[in-house]
BALOBA-1460 file (C-alpha; in Angstrom, 3 decimals):
// residues 51
<rec num="1" residu="m" x="78.616" y="-76.725" z="90.614"/>
<rec num="2" residu="v" x="75.481" y="-78.388" z="88.820"/>
<rec num="3" residu="k" x="72.253" y="-76.904" z="89.905"/>
<rec num="4" residu="e" x="69.163" y="-78.999" z="90.069"/>
<rec num="5" residu="p" x="65.461" y="-77.839" z="90.104"/>
<rec num="6" residu="p" x="63.981" y="-77.908" z="93.374"/>
<rec num="7" residu="k" x="62.106" y="-81.043" z="94.179"/>
<rec num="8" residu="v" x="59.109" y="-80.550" z="97.020"/>
<rec num="9" residu="f" x="58.523" y="-83.347" z="99.604"/>
<rec num="10" residu="v" x="55.756" y="-83.132" z="102.172"/>
<rec num="11" residu="k" x="56.489" y="-85.659" z="105.140"/>
<rec num="12" residu="g" x="58.879" y="-87.501" z="103.178"/>
<rec num="13" residu="f" x="56.377" y="-87.979" z="100.201"/>
<rec num="14" residu="y" x="57.524" y="-86.286" z="96.813"/>
<rec num="15" residu="i" x="55.145" y="-84.009" z="95.600"/>
<rec num="16" residu="g" x="56.842" y="-82.760" z="92.266"/>
<rec num="17" residu="g" x="59.572" y="-80.519" z="90.994"/>
<rec num="18" residu="t" x="59.422" y="-77.030" z="89.481"/>
<rec num="19" residu="e" x="57.226" y="-77.727" z="86.575"/>
<rec num="20" residu="e" x="54.787" y="-79.845" z="88.661"/>
<rec num="21" residu="m" x="54.685" y="-77.000" z="91.304"/>
<rec num="22" residu="l" x="54.062" y="-74.098" z="88.752"/>
<rec num="23" residu="k" x="51.382" y="-76.012" z="87.088"/>
<rec num="24" residu="v" x="49.413" y="-76.805" z="90.279"/>
<rec num="25" residu="s" x="50.010" y="-72.913" z="91.483"/>
<rec num="26" residu="e" x="48.768" y="-71.550" z="88.095"/>
<rec num="27" residu="e" x="45.774" y="-73.742" z="88.137"/>
<rec num="28" residu="g" x="45.117" y="-72.428" z="91.633"/>
<rec num="29" residu="l" x="45.466" y="-75.800" z="93.174"/>
<rec num="30" residu="l" x="48.566" y="-75.598" z="95.337"/>
<rec num="31" residu="g" x="46.653" y="-74.752" z="98.586"/>
<rec num="32" residu="d" x="44.440" y="-77.750" z="97.777"/>
<rec num="33" residu="c" x="47.439" y="-80.074" z="97.385"/>
<rec num="34" residu="f" x="48.696" y="-79.080" z="100.911"/>
<rec num="35" residu="k" x="45.107" y="-79.390" z="102.273"/>
<rec num="36" residu="a" x="45.064" y="-82.889" z="101.108"/>
<rec num="37" residu="c" x="48.657" y="-83.560" z="102.961"/>
<rec num="38" residu="l" x="46.752" y="-82.550" z="105.918"/>
<rec num="39" residu="g" x="43.630" y="-84.260" z="105.487"/>
<rec num="40" residu="r" x="45.983" y="-87.362" z="105.524"/>
<rec num="41" residu="g" x="47.681" y="-86.683" z="108.671"/>
<rec num="42" residu="l" x="50.995" y="-85.845" z="106.888"/>
<rec num="43" residu="g" x="51.143" y="-82.592" z="108.647"/>
<rec num="44" residu="l" x="52.844" y="-79.438" z="107.237"/>
<rec num="45" residu="f" x="56.467" y="-80.254" z="107.131"/>
<rec num="46" residu="v" x="57.423" y="-79.129" z="103.710"/>
<rec num="47" residu="r" x="61.091" y="-79.672" z="102.597"/>
<rec num="48" residu="v" x="62.276" y="-78.337" z="99.102"/>
<rec num="49" residu="v" x="65.740" y="-79.926" z="97.833"/>
<rec num="50" residu="g" x="67.897" y="-78.238" z="95.139"/>
<rec num="51" residu="t" x="68.639" y="-74.977" z="93.836"/>
C-alpha cells in the first residue's frame, strides 16, 4: 500500500499538503488561514485526505 501525504481541504477547496500546512503552522498563520475561510462564508468543515 502506497501512503500519500495528507491533503487539507476546507469546504471542498484545496488548502495545501503536508509541506504547506507545516510552513503555515510554523509561521503562526494556521489560525489566520482558517479565519480567512470563515470570513468567506466557507464554514469550518475541514477534510484531511491521505495517510
